[in-house]
PDB file of N, CA, C and O in Angstrom:
ATOM      1  N   MET A   1     -10.183  34.755   1.523  1.00  0.00           N
ATOM      2  CA  MET A   1     -10.194  33.315   1.669  1.00  0.00           C
ATOM      3  C   MET A   1      -9.007  32.850   2.504  1.00  0.00           C
ATOM      4  O   MET A   1      -9.157  31.911   3.286  1.00  0.00           O
ATOM      5  N   SER A   2      -7.846  33.461   2.371  1.00  0.00           N
ATOM      6  CA  SER A   2      -6.695  33.033   3.154  1.00  0.00           C
ATOM      7  C   SER A   2      -6.894  33.329   4.637  1.00  0.00           C
ATOM      8  O   SER A   2      -6.328  32.631   5.479  1.00  0.00           O
ATOM      9  N   LEU A   3      -7.678  34.337   4.973  1.00  0.00           N
ATOM     10  CA  LEU A   3      -7.981  34.637   6.375  1.00  0.00           C
ATOM     11  C   LEU A   3      -8.825  33.514   6.977  1.00  0.00           C
ATOM     12  O   LEU A   3      -8.630  33.144   8.135  1.00  0.00           O
ATOM     13  N   LYS A   4      -9.762  32.972   6.197  1.00  0.00           N
ATOM     14  CA  LYS A   4     -10.589  31.856   6.669  1.00  0.00           C
ATOM     15  C   LYS A   4      -9.727  30.619   6.907  1.00  0.00           C
ATOM     16  O   LYS A   4      -9.887  29.942   7.923  1.00  0.00           O
ATOM     17  N   ILE A   5      -8.840  30.326   6.007  1.00  0.00           N
ATOM     18  CA  ILE A   5      -7.966  29.160   6.130  1.00  0.00           C
ATOM     19  C   ILE A   5      -7.041  29.314   7.337  1.00  0.00           C
ATOM     20  O   ILE A   5      -6.839  28.370   8.101  1.00  0.00           O
ATOM     21  N   THR A   6      -6.485  30.510   7.497  1.00  0.00           N
ATOM     22  CA  THR A   6      -5.619  30.785   8.645  1.00  0.00           C
ATOM     23  C   THR A   6      -6.388  30.632   9.948  1.00  0.00           C
ATOM     24  O   THR A   6      -5.878  30.046  10.904  1.00  0.00           O
ATOM     25  N   SER A   7      -7.596  31.145   9.997  1.00  0.00           N
ATOM     26  CA  SER A   7      -8.423  31.039  11.200  1.00  0.00           C
ATOM     27  C   SER A   7      -8.743  29.585  11.530  1.00  0.00           C
ATOM     28  O   SER A   7      -8.668  29.177  12.689  1.00  0.00           O
ATOM     29  N   ILE A   8      -9.094  28.814  10.524  1.00  0.00           N
ATOM     30  CA  ILE A   8      -9.403  27.395  10.726  1.00  0.00           C
ATOM     31  C   ILE A   8      -8.162  26.650  11.199  1.00  0.00           C
ATOM     32  O   ILE A   8      -8.257  25.822  12.106  1.00  0.00           O
ATOM     33  N   CYS A   9      -7.023  26.917  10.620  1.00  0.00           N
ATOM     34  CA  CYS A   9      -5.776  26.261  11.036  1.00  0.00           C
ATOM     35  C   CYS A   9      -5.443  26.589  12.491  1.00  0.00           C
ATOM     36  O   CYS A   9      -5.072  25.700  13.258  1.00  0.00           O
ATOM     37  N   LEU A  10      -5.572  27.858  12.874  1.00  0.00           N
ATOM     38  CA  LEU A  10      -5.298  28.254  14.252  1.00  0.00           C
ATOM     39  C   LEU A  10      -6.271  27.588  15.225  1.00  0.00           C
ATOM     40  O   LEU A  10      -5.881  27.174  16.317  1.00  0.00           O
ATOM     41  N   LEU A  11      -7.516  27.489  14.830  1.00  0.00           N
ATOM     42  CA  LEU A  11      -8.509  26.826  15.661  1.00  0.00           C
ATOM     43  C   LEU A  11      -8.166  25.353  15.861  1.00  0.00           C
ATOM     44  O   LEU A  11      -8.226  24.847  16.981  1.00  0.00           O
ATOM     45  N   LEU A  12      -7.811  24.675  14.794  1.00  0.00           N
ATOM     46  CA  LEU A  12      -7.451  23.256  14.883  1.00  0.00           C
ATOM     47  C   LEU A  12      -6.193  23.038  15.727  1.00  0.00           C
ATOM     48  O   LEU A  12      -6.119  22.082  16.498  1.00  0.00           O
ATOM     49  N   ILE A  13      -5.227  23.906  15.582  1.00  0.00           N
ATOM     50  CA  ILE A  13      -4.001  23.813  16.387  1.00  0.00           C
ATOM     51  C   ILE A  13      -4.330  24.034  17.857  1.00  0.00           C
ATOM     52  O   ILE A  13      -3.819  23.318  18.718  1.00  0.00           O
ATOM     53  N   SER A  14      -5.168  25.006  18.152  1.00  0.00           N
ATOM     54  CA  SER A  14      -5.557  25.287  19.538  1.00  0.00           C
ATOM     55  C   SER A  14      -6.285  24.107  20.163  1.00  0.00           C
ATOM     56  O   SER A  14      -5.999  23.726  21.298  1.00  0.00           O
ATOM     57  N   VAL A  15      -7.214  23.535  19.432  1.00  0.00           N
ATOM     58  CA  VAL A  15      -7.949  22.372  19.945  1.00  0.00           C
ATOM     59  C   VAL A  15      -6.992  21.209  20.174  1.00  0.00           C
ATOM     60  O   VAL A  15      -7.091  20.517  21.187  1.00  0.00           O
ATOM     61  N   GLY A  16      -6.087  20.994  19.262  1.00  0.00           N
ATOM     62  CA  GLY A  16      -5.111  19.911  19.414  1.00  0.00           C
ATOM     63  C   GLY A  16      -4.219  20.103  20.626  1.00  0.00           C
ATOM     64  O   GLY A  16      -3.964  19.148  21.359  1.00  0.00           O
ATOM     65  N   LEU A  17      -3.742  21.315  20.851  1.00  0.00           N
ATOM     66  CA  LEU A  17      -2.893  21.594  22.008  1.00  0.00           C
ATOM     67  C   LEU A  17      -3.670  21.450  23.307  1.00  0.00           C
ATOM     68  O   LEU A  17      -3.151  20.896  24.276  1.00  0.00           O
ATOM     69  N   CYS A  18      -4.892  21.932  23.342  1.00  0.00           N
ATOM     70  CA  CYS A  18      -5.701  21.832  24.565  1.00  0.00           C
ATOM     71  C   CYS A  18      -5.981  20.385  24.919  1.00  0.00           C
ATOM     72  O   CYS A  18      -5.895  20.014  26.089  1.00  0.00           O
ATOM     73  N   SER A  19      -6.312  19.564  23.948  1.00  0.00           N
ATOM     74  CA  SER A  19      -6.606  18.160  24.250  1.00  0.00           C
ATOM     75  C   SER A  19      -5.340  17.420  24.658  1.00  0.00           C
ATOM     76  O   SER A  19      -5.403  16.507  25.482  1.00  0.00           O
ATOM     77  N   HIS A  20      -4.198  17.791  24.103  1.00  0.00           N
ATOM     78  CA  HIS A  20      -2.932  17.151  24.484  1.00  0.00           C
ATOM     79  C   HIS A  20      -2.564  17.499  25.923  1.00  0.00           C
ATOM     80  O   HIS A  20      -2.147  16.622  26.680  1.00  0.00           O
ATOM     81  N   VAL A  21      -2.710  18.751  26.308  1.00  0.00           N
ATOM     82  CA  VAL A  21      -2.393  19.183  27.667  1.00  0.00           C
ATOM     83  C   VAL A  21      -3.345  18.527  28.654  1.00  0.00           C
ATOM     84  O   VAL A  21      -2.911  18.070  29.711  1.00  0.00           O
ATOM     85  N   SER A  22      -4.624  18.470  28.337  1.00  0.00           N
ATOM     86  CA  SER A  22      -5.602  17.850  29.226  1.00  0.00           C
ATOM     87  C   SER A  22      -5.305  16.374  29.409  1.00  0.00           C
ATOM     88  O   SER A  22      -5.413  15.857  30.521  1.00  0.00           O
ATOM     89  N   ALA A  23      -4.936  15.692  28.348  1.00  0.00           N
ATOM     90  CA  ALA A  23      -4.662  14.256  28.443  1.00  0.00           C
ATOM     91  C   ALA A  23      -3.493  13.981  29.370  1.00  0.00           C
ATOM     92  O   ALA A  23      -3.478  12.953  30.047  1.00  0.00           O
ATOM     93  N   GLY A  24      -2.514  14.872  29.418  1.00  0.00           N
ATOM     94  CA  GLY A  24      -1.358  14.665  30.276  1.00  0.00           C
ATOM     95  C   GLY A  24      -1.631  14.933  31.741  1.00  0.00           C
ATOM     96  O   GLY A  24      -0.900  14.430  32.593  1.00  0.00           O
ATOM     97  N   ARG A  25      -2.644  15.696  32.063  1.00  0.00           N
ATOM     98  CA  ARG A  25      -2.912  16.087  33.442  1.00  0.00           C
ATOM     99  C   ARG A  25      -3.963  15.229  34.124  1.00  0.00           C
ATOM    100  O   ARG A  25      -3.940  15.097  35.348  1.00  0.00           O
ATOM    101  N   LEU A  26      -4.864  14.653  33.384  1.00  0.00           N
ATOM    102  CA  LEU A  26      -5.949  13.907  33.991  1.00  0.00           C
ATOM    103  C   LEU A  26      -5.518  12.481  34.305  1.00  0.00           C
ATOM    104  O   LEU A  26      -4.827  11.855  33.501  1.00  0.00           O
ATOM    105  N   PRO A  27      -5.918  11.957  35.468  1.00  0.00           N
ATOM    106  CA  PRO A  27      -5.613  10.569  35.764  1.00  0.00           C
ATOM    107  C   PRO A  27      -6.370   9.653  34.797  1.00  0.00           C
ATOM    108  O   PRO A  27      -7.448   9.992  34.307  1.00  0.00           O
ATOM    109  N   SER A  28      -5.793   8.518  34.545  1.00  0.00           N
ATOM    110  CA  SER A  28      -6.414   7.552  33.653  1.00  0.00           C
ATOM    111  C   SER A  28      -7.731   7.062  34.246  1.00  0.00           C
ATOM    112  O   SER A  28      -7.829   6.855  35.455  1.00  0.00           O
ATOM    113  N   LYS A  29      -8.736   6.879  33.406  1.00  0.00           N
ATOM    114  CA  LYS A  29     -10.023   6.379  33.880  1.00  0.00           C
ATOM    115  C   LYS A  29      -9.948   4.902  34.225  1.00  0.00           C
ATOM    116  O   LYS A  29     -10.782   4.400  34.980  1.00  0.00           O
ATOM    117  N   ASN A  30      -8.967   4.202  33.687  1.00  0.00           N
ATOM    118  CA  ASN A  30      -8.857   2.767  33.914  1.00  0.00           C
ATOM    119  C   ASN A  30      -8.106   2.417  35.192  1.00  0.00           C
ATOM    120  O   ASN A  30      -8.187   1.280  35.658  1.00  0.00           O
ATOM    121  N   ARG A  31      -7.402   3.338  35.748  1.00  0.00           N
ATOM    122  CA  ARG A  31      -6.616   3.076  36.953  1.00  0.00           C
ATOM    123  C   ARG A  31      -7.046   4.005  38.070  1.00  0.00           C
ATOM    124  O   ARG A  31      -7.412   5.155  37.827  1.00  0.00           O
ATOM    125  N   PRO A  32      -7.002   3.508  39.291  1.00  0.00           N
ATOM    126  CA  PRO A  32      -7.367   4.379  40.408  1.00  0.00           C
ATOM    127  C   PRO A  32      -6.284   5.418  40.678  1.00  0.00           C
ATOM    128  O   PRO A  32      -5.138   5.269  40.255  1.00  0.00           O
ATOM    129  N   CYS A  33      -6.663   6.452  41.376  1.00  0.00           N
ATOM    130  CA  CYS A  33      -5.725   7.480  41.814  1.00  0.00           C
ATOM    131  C   CYS A  33      -5.558   7.313  43.310  1.00  0.00           C
ATOM    132  O   CYS A  33      -6.470   7.632  44.073  1.00  0.00           O
ATOM    133  N   CYS A  34      -4.421   6.824  43.737  1.00  0.00           N
ATOM    134  CA  CYS A  34      -4.157   6.617  45.161  1.00  0.00           C
ATOM    135  C   CYS A  34      -3.793   7.949  45.808  1.00  0.00           C
ATOM    136  O   CYS A  34      -2.816   8.590  45.420  1.00  0.00           O
ATOM    137  N   VAL A  35      -4.576   8.355  46.787  1.00  0.00           N
ATOM    138  CA  VAL A  35      -4.269   9.577  47.522  1.00  0.00           C
ATOM    139  C   VAL A  35      -3.644   9.234  48.872  1.00  0.00           C
ATOM    140  O   VAL A  35      -3.278  10.125  49.638  1.00  0.00           O
ATOM    141  N   GLY A  36      -3.525   7.951  49.157  1.00  0.00           N
ATOM    142  CA  GLY A  36      -2.885   7.456  50.370  1.00  0.00           C
ATOM    143  C   GLY A  36      -2.459   6.016  50.136  1.00  0.00           C
ATOM    144  O   GLY A  36      -2.942   5.369  49.206  1.00  0.00           O
ATOM    145  N   VAL A  37      -1.559   5.509  50.967  1.00  0.00           N
ATOM    146  CA  VAL A  37      -1.069   4.135  50.815  1.00  0.00           C
ATOM    147  C   VAL A  37      -1.112   3.417  52.162  1.00  0.00           C
ATOM    148  O   VAL A  37      -1.142   4.044  53.220  1.00  0.00           O
ATOM    149  N   THR A  38      -1.114   2.096  52.093  1.00  0.00           N
ATOM    150  CA  THR A  38      -1.061   1.291  53.302  1.00  0.00           C
ATOM    151  C   THR A  38       0.346   0.746  53.495  1.00  0.00           C
ATOM    152  O   THR A  38       1.042   0.439  52.527  1.00  0.00           O
ATOM    153  N   ASN A  39       0.754   0.629  54.741  1.00  0.00           N
ATOM    154  CA  ASN A  39       2.015  -0.032  55.079  1.00  0.00           C
ATOM    155  C   ASN A  39       1.761  -1.451  55.572  1.00  0.00           C
ATOM    156  O   ASN A  39       2.691  -2.240  55.740  1.00  0.00           O
ATOM    157  N   ARG A  40       0.466  -1.767  55.805  1.00  0.00           N
ATOM    158  CA  ARG A  40       0.078  -3.086  56.302  1.00  0.00           C
ATOM    159  C   ARG A  40       0.365  -4.138  55.234  1.00  0.00           C
ATOM    160  O   ARG A  40       0.094  -3.917  54.053  1.00  0.00           O
ATOM    161  N   ASN A  41       0.903  -5.264  55.640  1.00  0.00           N
ATOM    162  CA  ASN A  41       1.219  -6.341  54.701  1.00  0.00           C
ATOM    163  C   ASN A  41      -0.065  -7.022  54.251  1.00  0.00           C
ATOM    164  O   ASN A  41      -0.703  -7.737  55.024  1.00  0.00           O
ATOM    165  N   ILE A  42      -0.439  -6.796  52.995  1.00  0.00           N
ATOM    166  CA  ILE A  42      -1.645  -7.399  52.434  1.00  0.00           C
ATOM    167  C   ILE A  42      -1.289  -8.425  51.355  1.00  0.00           C
ATOM    168  O   ILE A  42      -2.121  -8.746  50.506  1.00  0.00           O
ATOM    169  N   SER A  43      -0.066  -8.936  51.387  1.00  0.00           N
ATOM    170  CA  SER A  43       0.388  -9.847  50.332  1.00  0.00           C
ATOM    171  C   SER A  43      -0.497 -11.086  50.210  1.00  0.00           C
ATOM    172  O   SER A  43      -0.647 -11.624  49.113  1.00  0.00           O
ATOM    173  N   SER A  44      -1.084 -11.548  51.312  1.00  0.00           N
ATOM    174  CA  SER A  44      -1.953 -12.733  51.248  1.00  0.00           C
ATOM    175  C   SER A  44      -3.287 -12.426  50.569  1.00  0.00           C
ATOM    176  O   SER A  44      -3.996 -13.346  50.161  1.00  0.00           O
ATOM    177  N   GLU A  45      -3.636 -11.141  50.442  1.00  0.00           N
ATOM    178  CA  GLU A  45      -4.900 -10.740  49.824  1.00  0.00           C
ATOM    179  C   GLU A  45      -4.770 -10.473  48.323  1.00  0.00           C
ATOM    180  O   GLU A  45      -5.779 -10.365  47.627  1.00  0.00           O
ATOM    181  N   VAL A  46      -3.543 -10.366  47.820  1.00  0.00           N
ATOM    182  CA  VAL A  46      -3.309 -10.052  46.408  1.00  0.00           C
ATOM    183  C   VAL A  46      -3.748 -11.237  45.558  1.00  0.00           C
ATOM    184  O   VAL A  46      -3.350 -12.374  45.811  1.00  0.00           O
ATOM    185  N   THR A  47      -4.584 -10.959  44.533  1.00  0.00           N
ATOM    186  CA  THR A  47      -5.177 -12.038  43.735  1.00  0.00           C
ATOM    187  C   THR A  47      -4.583 -12.185  42.340  1.00  0.00           C
ATOM    188  O   THR A  47      -4.831 -13.193  41.679  1.00  0.00           O
ATOM    189  N   GLU A  48      -3.816 -11.223  41.878  1.00  0.00           N
ATOM    190  CA  GLU A  48      -3.267 -11.302  40.522  1.00  0.00           C
ATOM    191  C   GLU A  48      -1.750 -11.291  40.564  1.00  0.00           C
ATOM    192  O   GLU A  48      -1.144 -10.942  41.577  1.00  0.00           O
ATOM    193  N   GLU A  49      -1.150 -11.675  39.458  1.00  0.00           N
ATOM    194  CA  GLU A  49       0.311 -11.726  39.354  1.00  0.00           C
ATOM    195  C   GLU A  49       0.874 -10.460  38.721  1.00  0.00           C
ATOM    196  O   GLU A  49       2.027 -10.436  38.291  1.00  0.00           O
ATOM    197  N   THR A  50       0.066  -9.414  38.666  1.00  0.00           N
ATOM    198  CA  THR A  50       0.506  -8.143  38.080  1.00  0.00           C
ATOM    199  C   THR A  50       0.277  -7.012  39.074  1.00  0.00           C
ATOM    200  O   THR A  50      -0.491  -7.145  40.027  1.00  0.00           O
ATOM    201  N   TYR A  51       0.957  -5.899  38.834  1.00  0.00           N
ATOM    202  CA  TYR A  51       0.789  -4.707  39.654  1.00  0.00           C
ATOM    203  C   TYR A  51       0.987  -3.474  38.791  1.00  0.00           C
ATOM    204  O   TYR A  51       1.571  -3.543  37.709  1.00  0.00           O
ATOM    205  N   TYR A  52       0.495  -2.349  39.281  1.00  0.00           N
ATOM    206  CA  TYR A  52       0.676  -1.066  38.619  1.00  0.00           C
ATOM    207  C   TYR A  52       1.558  -0.196  39.489  1.00  0.00           C
ATOM    208  O   TYR A  52       1.500  -0.253  40.717  1.00  0.00           O
ATOM    209  N   GLU A  53       2.376   0.612  38.831  1.00  0.00           N
ATOM    210  CA  GLU A  53       3.220   1.566  39.545  1.00  0.00           C
ATOM    211  C   GLU A  53       2.680   2.964  39.252  1.00  0.00           C
ATOM    212  O   GLU A  53       2.600   3.380  38.097  1.00  0.00           O
ATOM    213  N   GLN A  54       2.312   3.679  40.309  1.00  0.00           N
ATOM    214  CA  GLN A  54       1.782   5.029  40.154  1.00  0.00           C
ATOM    215  C   GLN A  54       2.811   6.045  40.618  1.00  0.00           C
ATOM    216  O   GLN A  54       3.339   5.943  41.725  1.00  0.00           O
ATOM    217  N   THR A  55       3.095   7.026  39.768  1.00  0.00           N
ATOM    218  CA  THR A  55       4.000   8.100  40.159  1.00  0.00           C
ATOM    219  C   THR A  55       3.207   9.192  40.872  1.00  0.00           C
ATOM    220  O   THR A  55       1.989   9.284  40.722  1.00  0.00           O
ATOM    221  N   ALA A  56       3.889   9.995  41.628  1.00  0.00           N
ATOM    222  CA  ALA A  56       3.237  11.071  42.381  1.00  0.00           C
ATOM    223  C   ALA A  56       2.887  12.223  41.448  1.00  0.00           C
ATOM    224  O   ALA A  56       3.771  12.886  40.905  1.00  0.00           O
ATOM    225  N   ARG A  57       1.612  12.449  41.270  1.00  0.00           N
ATOM    226  CA  ARG A  57       1.077  13.587  40.524  1.00  0.00           C
ATOM    227  C   ARG A  57      -0.163  14.033  41.281  1.00  0.00           C
ATOM    228  O   ARG A  57      -1.235  13.445  41.135  1.00  0.00           O
ATOM    229  N   PRO A  58      -0.014  15.074  42.088  1.00  0.00           N
ATOM    230  CA  PRO A  58      -1.127  15.491  42.958  1.00  0.00           C
ATOM    231  C   PRO A  58      -2.456  15.526  42.208  1.00  0.00           C
ATOM    232  O   PRO A  58      -2.524  16.030  41.087  1.00  0.00           O
ATOM    233  N   PRO A  59      -3.500  14.999  42.815  1.00  0.00           N
ATOM    234  CA  PRO A  59      -3.585  14.531  44.193  1.00  0.00           C
ATOM    235  C   PRO A  59      -3.093  13.098  44.395  1.00  0.00           C
ATOM    236  O   PRO A  59      -3.091  12.601  45.521  1.00  0.00           O
ATOM    237  N   CYS A  60      -2.682  12.436  43.332  1.00  0.00           N
ATOM    238  CA  CYS A  60      -2.211  11.051  43.443  1.00  0.00           C
ATOM    239  C   CYS A  60      -0.813  11.019  44.074  1.00  0.00           C
ATOM    240  O   CYS A  60       0.002  11.911  43.841  1.00  0.00           O
ATOM    241  N   VAL A  61      -0.548   9.979  44.878  1.00  0.00           N
ATOM    242  CA  VAL A  61       0.751   9.811  45.528  1.00  0.00           C
ATOM    243  C   VAL A  61       1.485   8.633  44.903  1.00  0.00           C
ATOM    244  O   VAL A  61       0.885   7.830  44.188  1.00  0.00           O
ATOM    245  N   GLU A  62       2.776   8.532  45.172  1.00  0.00           N
ATOM    246  CA  GLU A  62       3.559   7.397  44.686  1.00  0.00           C
ATOM    247  C   GLU A  62       3.019   6.135  45.346  1.00  0.00           C
ATOM    248  O   GLU A  62       2.875   6.085  46.567  1.00  0.00           O
ATOM    249  N   ALA A  63       2.719   5.110  44.539  1.00  0.00           N
ATOM    250  CA  ALA A  63       2.115   3.898  45.085  1.00  0.00           C
ATOM    251  C   ALA A  63       2.327   2.714  44.163  1.00  0.00           C
ATOM    252  O   ALA A  63       2.574   2.865  42.966  1.00  0.00           O
ATOM    253  N   ILE A  64       2.223   1.533  44.751  1.00  0.00           N
ATOM    254  CA  ILE A  64       2.127   0.286  43.999  1.00  0.00           C
ATOM    255  C   ILE A  64       0.689  -0.169  44.184  1.00  0.00           C
ATOM    256  O   ILE A  64       0.196  -0.238  45.310  1.00  0.00           O
ATOM    257  N   ILE A  65       0.012  -0.480  43.078  1.00  0.00           N
ATOM    258  CA  ILE A  65      -1.399  -0.845  43.131  1.00  0.00           C
ATOM    259  C   ILE A  65      -1.548  -2.331  42.846  1.00  0.00           C
ATOM    260  O   ILE A  65      -1.136  -2.827  41.797  1.00  0.00           O
ATOM    261  N   PHE A  66      -2.144  -3.029  43.803  1.00  0.00           N
ATOM    262  CA  PHE A  66      -2.405  -4.461  43.688  1.00  0.00           C
ATOM    263  C   PHE A  66      -3.904  -4.687  43.551  1.00  0.00           C
ATOM    264  O   PHE A  66      -4.703  -3.881  44.027  1.00  0.00           O
ATOM    265  N   LYS A  67      -4.286  -5.784  42.902  1.00  0.00           N
ATOM    266  CA  LYS A  67      -5.681  -6.190  42.817  1.00  0.00           C
ATOM    267  C   LYS A  67      -5.957  -7.236  43.889  1.00  0.00           C
ATOM    268  O   LYS A  67      -5.167  -8.158  44.092  1.00  0.00           O
ATOM    269  N   THR A  68      -7.092  -7.081  44.574  1.00  0.00           N
ATOM    270  CA  THR A  68      -7.547  -8.042  45.575  1.00  0.00           C
ATOM    271  C   THR A  68      -9.010  -8.372  45.282  1.00  0.00           C
ATOM    272  O   THR A  68      -9.619  -7.766  44.400  1.00  0.00           O
ATOM    273  N   ASP A  69      -9.565  -9.316  46.008  1.00  0.00           N
ATOM    274  CA  ASP A  69     -10.977  -9.649  45.829  1.00  0.00           C
ATOM    275  C   ASP A  69     -11.886  -8.466  46.148  1.00  0.00           C
ATOM    276  O   ASP A  69     -12.973  -8.346  45.583  1.00  0.00           O
ATOM    277  N   SER A  70     -11.446  -7.600  47.046  1.00  0.00           N
ATOM    278  CA  SER A  70     -12.269  -6.460  47.439  1.00  0.00           C
ATOM    279  C   SER A  70     -11.969  -5.200  46.620  1.00  0.00           C
ATOM    280  O   SER A  70     -12.551  -4.149  46.888  1.00  0.00           O
ATOM    281  N   GLY A  71     -11.077  -5.281  45.630  1.00  0.00           N
ATOM    282  CA  GLY A  71     -10.761  -4.134  44.778  1.00  0.00           C
ATOM    283  C   GLY A  71      -9.279  -3.837  44.747  1.00  0.00           C
ATOM    284  O   GLY A  71      -8.456  -4.676  45.113  1.00  0.00           O
ATOM    285  N   SER A  72      -8.945  -2.633  44.307  1.00  0.00           N
ATOM    286  CA  SER A  72      -7.545  -2.213  44.215  1.00  0.00           C
ATOM    287  C   SER A  72      -7.057  -1.699  45.567  1.00  0.00           C
ATOM    288  O   SER A  72      -7.779  -1.001  46.280  1.00  0.00           O
ATOM    289  N   ILE A  73      -5.814  -2.056  45.908  1.00  0.00           N
ATOM    290  CA  ILE A  73      -5.187  -1.607  47.150  1.00  0.00           C
ATOM    291  C   ILE A  73      -3.925  -0.838  46.789  1.00  0.00           C
ATOM    292  O   ILE A  73      -3.122  -1.290  45.972  1.00  0.00           O
ATOM    293  N   CYS A  74      -3.758   0.325  47.402  1.00  0.00           N
ATOM    294  CA  CYS A  74      -2.584   1.160  47.177  1.00  0.00           C
ATOM    295  C   CYS A  74      -1.588   0.917  48.306  1.00  0.00           C
ATOM    296  O   CYS A  74      -1.904   1.109  49.480  1.00  0.00           O
ATOM    297  N   ALA A  75      -0.394   0.496  47.940  1.00  0.00           N
ATOM    298  CA  ALA A  75       0.623   0.152  48.936  1.00  0.00           C
ATOM    299  C   ALA A  75       1.837   1.059  48.807  1.00  0.00           C
ATOM    300  O   ALA A  75       2.130   1.600  47.741  1.00  0.00           O
ATOM    301  N   ASN A  76       2.531   1.207  49.925  1.00  0.00           N
ATOM    302  CA  ASN A  76       3.746   2.023  49.986  1.00  0.00           C
ATOM    303  C   ASN A  76       4.854   1.318  49.206  1.00  0.00           C
ATOM    304  O   ASN A  76       5.248   0.213  49.578  1.00  0.00           O
ATOM    305  N   PRO A  77       5.370   1.928  48.131  1.00  0.00           N
ATOM    306  CA  PRO A  77       6.394   1.276  47.324  1.00  0.00           C
ATOM    307  C   PRO A  77       7.715   1.071  48.061  1.00  0.00           C
ATOM    308  O   PRO A  77       8.550   0.281  47.621  1.00  0.00           O
ATOM    309  N   LYS A  78       7.914   1.773  49.178  1.00  0.00           N
ATOM    310  CA  LYS A  78       9.162   1.645  49.934  1.00  0.00           C
ATOM    311  C   LYS A  78       9.081   0.560  51.013  1.00  0.00           C
ATOM    312  O   LYS A  78      10.095   0.218  51.622  1.00  0.00           O
ATOM    313  N   ALA A  79       7.889   0.021  51.251  1.00  0.00           N
ATOM    314  CA  ALA A  79       7.735  -1.029  52.266  1.00  0.00           C
ATOM    315  C   ALA A  79       8.440  -2.314  51.800  1.00  0.00           C
ATOM    316  O   ALA A  79       8.368  -2.672  50.625  1.00  0.00           O
ATOM    317  N   GLN A  80       9.106  -2.988  52.710  1.00  0.00           N
ATOM    318  CA  GLN A  80       9.871  -4.188  52.354  1.00  0.00           C
ATOM    319  C   GLN A  80       8.984  -5.288  51.796  1.00  0.00           C
ATOM    320  O   GLN A  80       9.372  -5.959  50.839  1.00  0.00           O
ATOM    321  N   TRP A  81       7.801  -5.492  52.369  1.00  0.00           N
ATOM    322  CA  TRP A  81       6.924  -6.551  51.871  1.00  0.00           C
ATOM    323  C   TRP A  81       6.492  -6.270  50.442  1.00  0.00           C
ATOM    324  O   TRP A  81       6.289  -7.205  49.668  1.00  0.00           O
ATOM    325  N   VAL A  82       6.344  -4.983  50.071  1.00  0.00           N
ATOM    326  CA  VAL A  82       5.980  -4.609  48.704  1.00  0.00           C
ATOM    327  C   VAL A  82       7.133  -4.956  47.761  1.00  0.00           C
ATOM    328  O   VAL A  82       6.914  -5.526  46.692  1.00  0.00           O
ATOM    329  N   GLN A  83       8.355  -4.611  48.157  1.00  0.00           N
ATOM    330  CA  GLN A  83       9.529  -4.935  47.342  1.00  0.00           C
ATOM    331  C   GLN A  83       9.646  -6.452  47.129  1.00  0.00           C
ATOM    332  O   GLN A  83       9.973  -6.907  46.034  1.00  0.00           O
ATOM    333  N   ASN A  84       9.379  -7.216  48.177  1.00  0.00           N
ATOM    334  CA  ASN A  84       9.469  -8.674  48.090  1.00  0.00           C
ATOM    335  C   ASN A  84       8.438  -9.246  47.119  1.00  0.00           C
ATOM    336  O   ASN A  84       8.765 -10.103  46.298  1.00  0.00           O
ATOM    337  N   ILE A  85       7.202  -8.776  47.209  1.00  0.00           N
ATOM    338  CA  ILE A  85       6.142  -9.352  46.380  1.00  0.00           C
ATOM    339  C   ILE A  85       6.261  -8.935  44.913  1.00  0.00           C
ATOM    340  O   ILE A  85       5.979  -9.738  44.024  1.00  0.00           O
ATOM    341  N   ILE A  86       6.673  -7.695  44.646  1.00  0.00           N
ATOM    342  CA  ILE A  86       6.744  -7.275  43.227  1.00  0.00           C
ATOM    343  C   ILE A  86       7.939  -7.894  42.510  1.00  0.00           C
ATOM    344  O   ILE A  86       7.990  -7.902  41.280  1.00  0.00           O
ATOM    345  N   ALA A  87       8.887  -8.406  43.264  1.00  0.00           N
ATOM    346  CA  ALA A  87      10.052  -9.060  42.639  1.00  0.00           C
ATOM    347  C   ALA A  87       9.616 -10.293  41.841  1.00  0.00           C
ATOM    348  O   ALA A  87      10.293 -10.683  40.889  1.00  0.00           O
ATOM    349  N   SER A  88       8.498 -10.905  42.220  1.00  0.00           N
ATOM    350  CA  SER A  88       8.019 -12.100  41.521  1.00  0.00           C
ATOM    351  C   SER A  88       6.795 -11.823  40.671  1.00  0.00           C
ATOM    352  O   SER A  88       6.146 -12.760  40.204  1.00  0.00           O
ATOM    353  N   MET A  89       6.464 -10.555  40.460  1.00  0.00           N
ATOM    354  CA  MET A  89       5.273 -10.200  39.704  1.00  0.00           C
ATOM    355  C   MET A  89       5.646  -9.486  38.401  1.00  0.00           C
ATOM    356  O   MET A  89       6.810  -9.162  38.167  1.00  0.00           O
ATOM    357  N   THR A  90       4.632  -9.248  37.557  1.00  0.00           N
ATOM    358  CA  THR A  90       4.808  -8.547  36.297  1.00  0.00           C
ATOM    359  C   THR A  90       4.224  -7.151  36.408  1.00  0.00           C
ATOM    360  O   THR A  90       3.074  -6.981  36.812  1.00  0.00           O
ATOM    361  N   LYS A  91       5.012  -6.163  36.051  1.00  0.00           N
ATOM    362  CA  LYS A  91       4.547  -4.770  36.054  1.00  0.00           C
ATOM    363  C   LYS A  91       3.691  -4.521  34.816  1.00  0.00           C
ATOM    364  O   LYS A  91       4.071  -4.893  33.705  1.00  0.00           O
ATOM    365  N   VAL A  92       2.527  -3.887  35.014  1.00  0.00           N
ATOM    366  CA  VAL A  92       1.631  -3.587  33.902  1.00  0.00           C
ATOM    367  C   VAL A  92       1.694  -2.111  33.613  1.00  0.00           C
ATOM    368  O   VAL A  92       1.014  -1.630  32.706  1.00  0.00           O
TER     369      VAL A  92
END
């Protein structure tokens, strides 16, 4: 009986570790994965007062994500216009 309990415990630990590792590697389903960014000033197209900050985790690149009428736009976080616009926005 103790062999069954040990086996079940090891199985549960393995499943828990696998799901934890997978959760850390997969991009969120709610946010886009930017594989490229724009340097073009799209500040007039931004429709919300919030933005997302994406860190570089291949294939995703470092980006600031804005919402526009046509969808999400990935912008270069080092661009001056991006720095100017996020100074007055809320990070989500």
